[in-house]
C-alpha positions, 0 to 999 in steps of 0.5 A: 208222074201223075197218080195212078189208081186201079179199081178191082171190081169182082162183084155183081152188077149192082155193086159195079153201078154203085162203085161208079160215083166212087170212081168219079170222086177219085177222078175229081179229087185227083185231077190228071190221074189215071184210073184203070178198072179190072172186073168181070167180063159181064160188067166191063161194059158198064165202066168201059165208056166212062170218061174218067176211066182210062182202061178197062180189063176183064177176066174171070181169074187173076193171080195175086201173089201166088193166090187167085182171085175169082170173079164169079158171076 
């Protein structure tokens, strides 16, 4: 089974752009890994077409262990 990574990016557009090299570095350091990105709908298109990202999910609120994480914009 290959390694799997989930990148959660609920920040602003500049943070999303600056996260791209880090996501690329994960892909290079772990060949064959699967990288999914979860983020705000307005920022999903920034990472959707990156060749090293397998899947992009978008939403405004996610439930994590009984709490909620908001993706404000």
